[in-house]
C-alpha atoms as one frame of an Amber mdcrd trajectory, in Angstrom:
protein
  71.952  69.922  89.273  73.128  66.325  89.213  70.917  65.319  86.284  71.969
  68.346  84.249  75.640  67.595  84.838  74.998  63.949  84.059  73.538  64.861
  80.667  76.508  67.140  79.997  78.971  64.402  80.930  77.151  61.839  78.796
  77.159  64.164  75.786  80.892  64.871  76.192  81.584  61.127  76.427  79.617
  60.413  73.239  81.290  63.289  71.366  84.743  62.812  72.861  86.734  63.591
  69.716  84.880  66.860  69.170  85.239  68.011  72.808  88.943  67.117  72.984
  89.579  68.831  69.647  87.784  71.987  70.795  89.758  72.090  74.042  93.067
  71.547  72.245  92.241  74.173  69.641  91.185  76.661  72.309  94.282  76.130
  74.453  96.728  76.256  71.538  94.922  79.098  69.793  94.710  81.254  72.926
  98.359  80.622  73.746  99.547  81.544  70.246  97.288  84.598  70.188  98.515
  85.761  73.601 102.134  85.572  72.521 101.250  87.370  69.301  99.465  90.312
  70.929 101.604  90.250  74.076 100.872  89.730  77.746 101.236  93.189  79.279
 101.555  93.568  83.032 101.247  96.709  85.101 103.514  97.902  87.893 101.139
 100.773  88.598  99.768  99.826  92.015  97.397 102.700  92.621  95.836 103.303
  96.027  92.827 105.552  95.432  92.074 107.980  98.229  95.316 107.464 100.149
  97.825 110.188 101.006 100.672 108.441  99.194  98.606 108.356  95.987  97.692
 112.042  96.344 101.394 112.812  96.840 102.291 110.952  93.629  99.530 112.647
  91.646 100.490 116.120  92.898 104.198 115.546  92.253 103.509 114.482  88.674
 101.109 117.387  88.152 103.488 120.023  89.467 106.875 118.622  88.454 106.114
 116.574  85.350 105.575 112.896  84.502 109.175 112.036  85.394 108.364 112.294
  89.091 106.791 109.530  91.094 106.664 105.766  90.405 106.392 104.736  86.771
 108.267 107.750  85.459 111.736 106.963  86.749 114.566 104.554  85.933 117.228
 104.280  88.604 120.788 103.059  87.926 123.486 102.370  90.532 127.153 102.733
  89.612 130.019 101.024  91.440 133.742 100.720  90.963 135.876  98.502  93.145
 139.128  99.813  91.758 139.756 103.506  92.076 136.929 106.012  92.390 134.062
 107.231  90.251 135.617 110.675  90.416 138.771 109.432  88.687 139.351 110.875
  85.243 138.792 107.663  83.189 135.724 106.698  85.195 134.175 110.151  85.022
 134.663 110.410  81.264 133.090 106.981  80.775 130.105 107.865  82.984 129.592
 111.156  81.137 129.591 109.301  77.797 127.023 106.877  79.180 124.819 109.789
  80.304 125.025 111.309  76.798 123.852 108.021  75.270 121.009 107.742  77.755
 119.798 111.300  77.069 119.539 110.494  73.346 116.957 107.781  73.968 113.258
 108.435  73.283 111.017 109.255  76.257 113.977 110.435  78.380 113.323 113.847
  79.929 116.541 114.066  81.924 119.372 111.935  83.285 120.738 113.320  86.539
 124.495 112.877  86.886 125.885 111.019  89.901 128.275 113.950  90.352 125.486
 116.185  91.586 125.204 116.970  95.293 124.138 113.818  97.115 124.546 111.626
  94.039 127.798 109.972  95.041 128.822 108.136  98.214 131.362 109.435 100.727
 134.012 106.975  99.516 133.276 108.053  95.912 132.873 104.443  94.776 129.062
 104.306  94.507 126.864 106.679  92.535 123.225 106.995  91.481 121.811 108.027
  88.113 118.152 109.083  87.997 116.565 108.970  84.538 113.191 110.699  84.327
 110.785 109.640  81.576 107.682 110.882  79.837 105.060 109.153  77.734 105.935
 105.649  78.977 103.110 103.284  79.836 103.705 101.315  83.023 103.645  98.047
  81.059 106.618  99.272  78.973 108.727 100.528  81.862 110.735  97.303  82.063
 111.484  97.373  78.341 112.532 101.043  78.478 114.667 100.319  81.546 116.574
  97.615  79.673 117.331 100.048  76.838 118.555 102.644  79.314 120.754 100.092
  81.067 122.180  98.976  77.717 122.959 102.596  76.821 125.260 102.761  79.866
 127.698 100.377  78.158 130.486 103.045  77.926 130.635 103.037  81.734 130.806
  99.231  81.856 133.605  99.246  79.304 135.648 101.369  81.727 135.173  98.834
  84.540 132.203 100.532  86.222 129.450  98.183  87.351 125.989  99.428  86.311
 123.039  97.885  88.167 119.424  98.799  87.321 117.126  99.257  90.311 113.736
  97.567  90.266 111.441 100.456  91.186 108.353  98.291  91.692 107.140  96.981
  95.014 107.918  93.381  96.014 104.392  92.443  94.977 105.179  93.497  91.411
 108.385  91.526  90.873 108.324  89.315  87.811 107.903  85.709  88.863 108.825
  82.864  86.536 107.852  79.517  87.972 108.413  77.016  85.183 110.840  74.911
  87.227 108.511  74.778  90.227 105.616  73.705  88.028 107.657  70.935  86.411
 108.825  69.639  89.796 105.265  69.653  91.099 103.993  67.795  88.025 106.690
  65.128  88.301 105.853  64.398  91.927 102.139  64.466  91.123 102.698  61.908
  88.356 104.454  59.554  90.773 101.597  59.828  93.286  98.946  59.273  90.618
 100.696  56.184  89.247 100.941  54.785  92.778  97.262  55.575  93.435  95.816
  54.196  90.179  98.427  51.630  89.164  98.057  52.745  85.550 100.108  55.163
  83.497  97.129  56.070  81.329  94.888  56.795  84.317  97.641  58.825  85.983
  98.109  60.914  82.852  94.481  62.058  82.606  94.481  64.491  85.601  97.874
  65.913  84.633  96.879  66.384  80.999  93.611  68.065  82.014  95.342  70.397
  84.487  98.050  71.443  82.010  95.538  72.071  79.233  93.194  74.167  81.372
  96.064  76.080  82.972  97.599  76.869  79.575  94.318  78.327  78.337  93.783
  80.254  81.576  97.262  81.814  81.582  96.752  82.925  77.989  93.424  84.547
  78.878  94.915  86.291  81.923  97.818  87.513  79.798  95.557  89.035  77.157
  93.332  90.642  79.790  96.358  92.794  80.595  95.399  94.867  77.531  92.168
  96.042  79.146  92.881  95.925  82.907  95.961  96.271  85.110  97.314  92.754
  85.737 100.203  92.589  88.246 103.166  90.332  87.536 102.271  88.100  90.477
  98.973  87.044  88.862 100.411  84.197  86.724 102.170  82.529  89.675  99.014
  82.556  91.795  97.013  81.161  88.890  99.662  78.482  88.307  99.853  77.397
  91.951  96.117  77.142  92.498  95.100  76.108  88.984  97.598  73.260  88.860
  96.641  71.932  92.283  92.865  72.024  91.886  93.025  70.988  88.231  94.725
  67.704  89.096  92.546  67.153  92.170  89.209  67.710  90.439  90.100  65.361
  87.587  91.354  62.839  90.138  88.021  62.720  91.951  86.093  62.117  88.731
  88.539  59.497  87.522  88.429  57.585  90.801  84.615  57.502  90.759  84.529
  56.436  87.105  86.920  53.515  87.634  84.830  52.214  90.540  81.718  52.268
  88.361  83.541  50.393  85.601  84.553  47.766  88.179  80.859  47.411  89.060
  80.154  46.480  85.443  78.523  49.759  84.367  78.832  50.568  80.658  81.294
  53.335  79.792  78.767  56.029  78.665  76.550  55.387  81.695  79.563  55.340
  84.039  80.731  58.711  82.698  77.255  60.220  83.073  76.928  58.972  86.658
  80.438  60.163  87.465  79.793  63.704  86.282  76.355  63.707  87.930  77.783
  62.808  91.345  81.476  63.654  91.622  81.088  66.371  88.989  78.511  68.059
  91.190  80.931  67.944  94.106  83.623  69.445  91.863  81.333  72.297  90.828
  80.487  73.085  94.442  84.095  72.735  95.561  85.272  75.085  92.829  82.375
  77.381  93.590  83.451  77.708  97.209  86.962  78.732  96.122  85.577  81.337
  93.719  83.094  82.606  96.305  85.877  82.909  98.890  88.027  84.856  96.433
  85.105  87.127  95.562  85.093  88.325  99.158  88.330  90.171  98.425  86.319
  92.661  96.366  85.717  94.445  99.681  89.447  94.768 100.396  89.674  98.149
  98.679  93.115  97.332  97.254  93.013  97.155  93.434  95.990  94.808  93.087
  94.517  92.363  95.615  91.186  92.412  93.805  92.929  91.630  90.516  94.865
  88.748  92.064  91.573  87.397  93.409  89.728  87.300  90.106  92.708  86.019
  88.103  93.055  83.145  90.584  89.310  82.589  90.328  89.637  82.317  86.540
  92.193  79.524  87.049  89.780  77.648  89.328  86.930  78.133  86.854  89.104
  76.721  84.084  89.904  73.662  86.216  86.188  73.068  86.918  85.226  73.381
  83.240  87.986  70.973  82.235  86.855  68.479  84.884  83.214  68.355  83.764
  83.828  68.481  79.990  87.358  67.552  78.925  87.825  64.704  81.429  84.473
  63.034  80.524  85.436  63.294  76.846  88.736  61.524  77.513  87.012  58.858
  79.587  84.525  58.236  76.789  87.285  57.936  74.196  89.436  55.638  76.299
  86.677  53.345  77.536  88.161  50.449  79.494  91.617  51.418  78.224  91.641
  53.982  81.033  93.362  51.221  83.053  95.957  50.477  80.372  99.730  50.375
  80.928  99.487  49.001  84.433 102.509  49.104  86.704 103.433  45.671  88.077
 102.346  44.964  91.645  99.870  47.855  91.851  96.751  46.141  90.547  93.930
  46.283  93.061  90.826  44.234  93.093  87.380  45.618  93.430  87.185  44.859
  97.089  90.458  46.529  97.931  89.516  49.617  96.061  86.396  50.178  97.958
  87.215  48.993 101.425  89.040  52.083 102.520  92.051  50.216 103.853  93.738
  52.166 106.626  91.083  54.862 106.537  88.448  52.233 107.277  90.349  51.286
 110.414  90.708  54.947 111.390  86.971  55.443 110.879  86.212  52.582 113.245
  88.702  53.855 115.803  87.221  57.381 115.763  83.667  56.005 115.990  84.547
  54.146 119.175  85.989  57.172 121.040  84.657  60.453 119.534  85.021  62.573
 122.702  88.686  61.683 123.226  89.451  62.292 119.546  87.648  65.656 119.642
  89.476  66.906 122.741  92.869  65.625 121.595  92.687  67.163 118.119  91.412
  70.493 119.459  94.381  70.692 121.846  96.912  69.826 119.120  95.412  72.227
 116.586  95.191  74.943 119.246  98.914  74.607 119.965  99.722  74.787 116.254
  97.512  77.859 115.793  98.662  79.799 118.878 101.735  81.393 117.229  99.463
  83.024 114.626  98.609  85.694 117.215 102.131  87.034 116.757 102.162  87.126
 112.948 104.515  89.918 111.923 102.759  92.172 109.416 105.166  94.635 107.855
 106.798  95.706 104.615 108.983  93.492 102.480 111.833  95.365 100.809 114.396
  94.379  98.177 116.867  93.372 100.882 115.032  90.040 101.007 115.462  89.411
  97.273 117.522  86.434  96.184 121.296  86.731  96.356 122.868  87.329  92.950
 119.911  89.192  91.445 120.248  92.769  90.240 117.471  93.748  92.661 119.443
  92.532  95.688 122.744  93.887  94.353 121.327  97.380  93.813 119.785  97.373
  97.288 123.075  96.407  98.932 125.090  98.993  96.993 122.678 101.834  97.803
 122.533 100.822 101.470 126.324 100.658 101.707 126.876 103.965  99.950 124.009
 106.145 101.134 122.562 104.577 104.287 119.966 101.982 105.268 116.986 104.093
 104.263 118.349 105.180 100.880 116.967 102.232  98.825 113.428 103.528  99.423
 113.515 107.304  99.951 110.383 109.186 100.949 109.318 112.341  99.220 107.402
 115.209 100.763 105.255 117.421  98.560 104.479 120.812 100.091 101.409 122.628
  98.766 101.725 126.392  99.160  98.605 128.447  99.835 100.281 131.478  98.280
 102.996 131.224  95.595 106.644 131.118  96.689 108.537 134.376  96.942 110.827
 133.318  94.089 111.604 130.308  91.923 114.606 129.417  94.125 113.804 130.278
  97.748 110.976 130.760 100.189 111.177 131.213 103.978 108.364 128.747 104.574
 110.229 126.025 102.680 113.465 126.791 104.511 111.594 126.339 107.787 110.108
 123.087 106.513 113.518 121.761 105.492 114.963 122.518 108.918 111.969 120.963
 110.630 112.376 117.753 108.628 116.082 117.581 109.441 115.334 117.800 113.180
 112.825 114.950 113.030 113.944 111.822 114.882 114.768 108.978 112.506 115.725
 111.225 109.569 119.231 110.690 108.223 119.215 113.189 105.362 116.946 115.735
 103.655 117.627 117.039 100.146 117.195 120.715  99.371 113.728 121.621  98.188
 112.766 122.101  94.548 110.039 124.635  93.709 107.520 123.930  90.947 107.338
 126.209  87.912 104.087 127.780  89.112 105.602 128.278  92.608 102.603 126.654
  94.311 104.363 123.461  95.403 107.769 122.177  96.450 109.379 118.745  96.582
 111.844 117.378  99.170 113.385 113.929  99.561 113.801 112.360 103.009 116.160
 109.460 103.781 115.414 107.441 106.914 118.044 106.115 109.306 116.469 102.661
 109.223 115.846 100.111 106.466 112.577 100.259 104.469 111.294  97.052 106.085
 111.957  98.234 109.644 108.978  99.184 111.788 110.753 102.432 112.734 110.625
 103.552 109.091 106.857 103.218 108.989 106.676 105.112 112.266 108.734 107.868
 110.623 106.112 108.129 107.858 103.450 108.645 110.519 105.637 111.214 112.292
 106.180 113.202 109.094 102.472 113.194 108.376 101.809 114.312 111.901 103.792
 117.497 111.163 100.980 118.570 108.863  98.528 118.269 111.745 100.635 120.483
 114.031 100.469 124.133 112.887 103.790 125.950 112.633 103.809 129.777 112.616
 106.758 129.654 110.200 104.634 127.688 107.694 101.167 129.274 107.942  99.702
 127.995 104.665 101.785 124.905 103.848 100.108 121.499 103.498 102.319 118.372
 103.456 101.811 115.104 101.620 104.195 112.186 102.232 104.738 109.596  99.484
 107.230 106.991  98.330 107.448 103.208  98.490 107.379 102.949 102.285 104.456
 105.361 102.557 102.593 103.556  99.789 103.008 100.149 101.413 101.986 101.585
 104.776  98.825 103.046 103.226  98.091  99.737 101.488  98.468  97.940 104.808
  96.127 100.356 106.569  93.614 100.062 103.735  93.635  96.254 103.832  93.610
  95.939 107.613  90.717  98.371 107.812  88.651  96.140 105.508  89.746  92.807
 106.991  86.660  92.095 109.092  84.145  92.780 106.280  86.159  90.492 103.996
  86.361  87.720 106.600  82.640  87.876 107.344  81.712  87.873 103.671  84.002
  84.950 102.789  82.869  82.797 105.720  79.215  83.729 105.291  79.025  83.093
 101.543  80.938  79.808 101.800  78.671  78.544 104.582  75.626  79.603 102.556
  76.886  77.649  99.558  77.337  74.558 101.719  73.836  75.064 103.093  72.509
  75.022  99.531  74.529  71.883  98.808  73.585  69.777 101.848  70.457  71.479
 103.226  71.888  71.100 106.730  72.583  74.300 108.751  74.790  72.620 111.372
  76.910  70.923 108.716  77.461  74.268 106.964  78.413  76.096 110.174  80.662
  73.241 111.315  82.463  73.164 107.955  83.157  76.906 108.154  84.531  76.494
 111.678  86.769  73.583 110.631  88.169  75.649 107.784  89.005  78.478 110.174
  90.865  75.976 112.355  92.964  74.738 109.427  93.681  78.363 108.524  94.859
  78.987 112.079  97.407  76.176 111.849  98.695  77.503 108.522  99.189  81.010
 109.900 100.754  79.534 113.032 103.411  77.754 110.979 103.962  80.863 108.836
 104.560  82.845 112.030 107.088  80.314 113.315 108.995  80.203 110.017 108.939
  83.842 108.917 108.187  85.977 112.001 110.193  83.896 114.463 112.721  82.976
 111.797 112.839  79.253 112.589 113.819  77.500 109.377 114.390  80.497 107.135
 117.679  78.988 105.963 116.037  75.625 105.301 113.679  77.194 102.750 116.460
  79.115 101.002 116.005  82.646 102.358 119.070  84.870 102.550 119.335  87.415
 105.378 119.096  91.048 104.279 122.012  93.413 104.971 120.107  94.933 107.909
 119.981  91.528 109.664 123.687  91.408 110.473 126.678  93.674 110.786 128.367
  92.221 107.718 130.620  89.864 109.623 128.509  86.896 110.743 125.222  85.944
 109.135 122.482  85.164 111.687 121.189  81.618 111.940 117.701  82.916 112.719
 116.215  86.050 111.169 112.643  87.191 110.715 110.910  88.426 107.586 107.910
  90.774 107.559 104.736  89.669 105.804 103.111  92.214 103.494  99.602  93.091
 104.631  97.928  91.858 101.451  99.443  88.346 101.742  97.455  87.046 104.783
  94.134  88.229 103.376  94.732  86.674  99.959  96.030  83.522 101.606  92.937
  83.414 103.825  90.551  83.572 100.872  92.431  80.961  98.849  92.874  78.586
 101.780  89.295  78.929 102.974  88.058  77.942  99.544  90.523  75.073  99.114
  89.811  73.713 102.586  86.155  73.384 101.586  87.083  70.975  98.777  87.785
  67.916 100.895  84.945  68.813 103.248  82.539  68.752 100.300  83.766  65.387
  99.019  83.690  63.778 102.474  80.264  65.160 103.350  78.917  64.047  99.983
  79.928  60.453 100.709  78.613  60.580 104.288  75.314  62.100 103.187  74.872
  59.457 100.508  75.491  56.663 103.021  73.109  58.242 105.536  70.342  58.630
 102.962  70.716  54.959 102.129  70.891  53.544 105.677  69.648  56.181 108.139
  72.553  55.217 110.469  74.616  58.342 111.253  77.538  56.617 112.989  77.807
  53.994 110.260  77.449  56.652 107.535  80.328  58.683 108.965  82.577  55.612
 109.112  81.541  54.498 105.628  82.031  57.968 104.130  85.492  58.351 105.644
  86.531  54.870 104.506  85.143  55.360 100.992  86.859  58.721 100.392  90.006
  58.166 102.456  92.401  56.897  99.820  91.338  59.208  96.997  91.252  62.332
  99.184  94.638  61.424 100.652  96.076  61.092  97.151  94.500  64.389  96.096
  95.793  66.191  99.166  99.264  64.731  98.735  99.341  66.020  95.166  98.402
  69.514  96.321 101.024  69.370  99.061 103.845  68.444  96.661 102.707  71.050
  94.109 102.725  73.798  96.730 105.962  72.499  98.281 107.658  72.759  94.887
 106.911  76.490  94.840 108.721  76.920  98.169 111.937  76.314  96.230 111.333
  79.478  94.209 113.615  82.324  95.395 110.896  84.972  95.739 109.981  85.251
  99.459 106.313  86.012  98.789 105.987  82.783  96.807 107.611  80.920  99.705
 104.988  82.287 102.109 102.158  81.152  99.870 103.770  77.776  99.250 104.252
  77.005 102.942 100.854  78.342 103.973  98.986  76.363 101.317 101.032  73.219
 101.948 100.481  73.218 105.724  96.765  74.016 105.507  96.038  71.260 103.000
  98.149  68.758 104.934  96.401  69.487 108.242  92.970  69.717 106.648  93.223
  66.403 104.797  94.598  64.448 107.758  93.884  65.754 111.254  90.715  67.728
 110.503  89.116  65.583 107.822  90.301  62.252 109.283  89.743  62.911 112.986
  87.996  66.143 113.945  85.178  66.162 111.359  84.167  62.495 111.908  84.287
  62.905 115.696  82.006  65.948 115.668  79.598  64.359 113.185  79.312  61.228
 115.321  78.614  63.304 118.435  76.000  65.436 116.668  74.143  62.351 115.422
  70.995  63.071 113.438  71.410  66.775 114.194  73.940  66.817 111.333  71.192
  66.576 108.725  68.405  68.434 110.495  66.885  71.371 108.664  63.833  73.382
 109.800  60.873  72.891 107.481  60.556  76.610 106.806  64.207  76.812 105.788
  63.976  73.669 103.688  61.148  75.265 101.708  63.210  78.418 101.104  66.406
  76.700  99.946  66.901  76.161  96.187  67.103  72.563  94.963  70.872  72.400
  94.422  71.700  69.292  96.446  74.829  67.427  95.312  74.367  64.457  97.614
  71.448  62.644  95.937  73.260  60.374  93.483  71.493  58.871  90.581  73.256
  55.541  91.032  71.842  54.943  94.515  68.889  52.570  94.012  67.530  52.571
  97.517  64.987  55.200  98.493  66.318  57.376 101.285  64.638  57.110 104.648
  62.487  59.955 105.900  64.551  62.266 108.091  62.730  63.194 111.233  63.263
  66.273 113.310  65.323  65.566 116.454  63.342  65.399 119.661  62.632  68.588
 121.618  63.394  70.915 118.710  61.050  73.844 118.210  60.717  75.101 114.664
């Protein structure tokens, strides 16, 4: 693989103007085209085979497209002076309803003055607008028109707040500020690492260009597949981090070769052959890890996986084509615009500095380092056992947003469970006695009212064909409370307990809480297959790369340890609530009585978040492992001394990997400032994992274990060696010495 990549890198260096022009044209052209044709997103999070999905489908079949998610726009009305039932307010609201009913696609607009549509103090009301013929990607646009049509009510002093009917995973996320902050910090780190403005600009330019093209592609793919609104932020977070890192590794290698007196074209070819191979394998491990999510069974999670994988693929392609082209064009000017006092000589650049000293220290006491790091990492990982999986509702949205405002108004006016009502669809074996009443449905309504945890049940509505009925259930607890999920289970359990008063009635429970509960069950049920596939495929890829079974297994284990520390910190911050204020989270209304805000409050983690975070982190954690092992393997092939090779590899990669990790940390930390709580979880999890992986694990634990294993690190049974494809990334073309013959360790039967 190395020679093929070397030829590619050499060609890109010789045809730099053409390659750069093609990349620029592709990025600009795709971006312009995507804005021209639009970047549709879908709020339709379908859960095939689940009860909540069957409930939605049956409700829409029996009661029309205006029922169920995607066919409803919800407005909340509030007046702080007087009441909604006052004459001026009522006239203004009625005029607003008339304007709304004139809009295209509107089937009906239910007045807040209906039974149950207005609060007890008559200051808060709800308008339900049912739609038809509206694609899920246009629901936001239609909602804005409906909200604008309610201007007569606003003119009379009535506050009109649109409700975001999507799940928290579907909220629109705009992260431009976070990306800019991350890039600024990355630029400072790169200038400090390279001492040259030109050199520092290459990784940033490459990452921005590849990310721009990737986001345009993801946006246009929304025309053919359902792309959730969270896809661009995941692509931005991961694509920006790995894009800068991959270019950084190539640039660092190239500058060292130039210092050795290698001509520019040859230096570029050798760089892409060696470090480019490591980049391809590092990116491949991320993509392979994300591919494991295909077994999750949750369509939205699968989409997030492949869109993130596209961002990683774009970063890899830019690293092995666009970066070599820039290096070929710049030549020795890659070191231009030096910053005073940062110039390093050849010796300083290659000595490893502090990492060289750490390597020697670890080599002298591997057992103590191993035991000490295992204890520390175990303590950091222990809280992960108590990770609070639950449902994130709009009460955790940022203060001042319409989403949070609507949630608070509905909760205050109609009860804690009102922001996310459940609906029960009753299938009737024989048609109802009449279009208005049926004794079976009356019995069902009474049974639902007696259920523990139910605050209110609306009167049933019978379908036109009299074979189904619809009821709405309001819980006593907030949507994110565990008791609300337990109520969903209790309501579904009613269907499994025959009632003589309802001999042929089958119940289906749907709604946001039921849907999220089903999604959680679906994901948790597929967790172990996903984990096994991700770990197994990643270890197999490392086996192909290094032809060393123990190295591959050890790398997978180290990645799991870094994941444990990340989930441990997430548990402390979000489940225990330590530091929620420090990262800008506001407590939801259910967290306090309205008088004193709590200093510590927990936040549930949606079930899809840990699994997606696991796949992303497992892939990213492999990156630094690949680059370190590549350097160690090269040194071992040259000298045959395992202990010396470990120390040399750690010293040689220490400064560049530290710089790369620091860039990823600041990029992910910048996203923690974004108000969306899901983004904060990802930002903290990614930041902690990379920080621990690049310091404690890569600097202490990995070298200690490799020193203790000795020549076992690189042992491979002959039969396995014959079966493995020739994809090694460790045999560099610029290593003149012939590698020593690796012998099988003593007393090993193969």
